[in-house]
N, C-alpha and C positions, 0 to 999 in steps of 0.2 A: 355099966352100960356097954361095956363090949358083949355083953350076953345078950343084951337087948337089942343090939343093931345085927349080930349073927342070925337072931330069931327071926327078925324082919325079914333078912335077905334071905333065909330059907325058905319064908313062907312066900316071898314074891318068885322064887324059881320053882317052887309048887306049882304055884297058880299060870305062870307061863308053860310049865310042862301040861298043864291040865287043859289050857287053851290050843295047845299044839296037838295034843290027843283028840280033842274035839274036832279040832277044823278038819284033820286029815280022816278022821274016822266016821264022824257023825255028819260034817259038812252044816250048810245053810241054816236053816232055822235053829237047831241044837247050839251053833256055835254063836248066834246073836244072842239065845238067852245065857248062854255061859259067859259071854263078855261083859253083859249087863251084871252078870252076879259078882264076877272078878272084878268090874270097874268099883262097883260098891264096896266090895271088901277091902279093895286096896284104899279107897277114900278113909274108911274106918280106920283101918290100920295106920294110915300115916296121920290122922287126927290123935289117935291114941298116941303115937311115937312122938308126936309134936308136944302133947300136954303132958307126957312123961318128961321131956327134956326141959319145957318150962319150969315144972315142980323141981327138978333138980334130983331126980330120983336115979 
């Protein structure tokens, strides 16, 4: 389970970096679309994490 937790933390850090780069380089409209993508990705990853924890893998 530690590998899975580390993976999700790594993905979260990568998504934060993508948001920061988009905000400072592209700005406005691109940041909003990237924010929508990242929020959907985080919801999906959180759902997968909870599912795996409940199944006991």
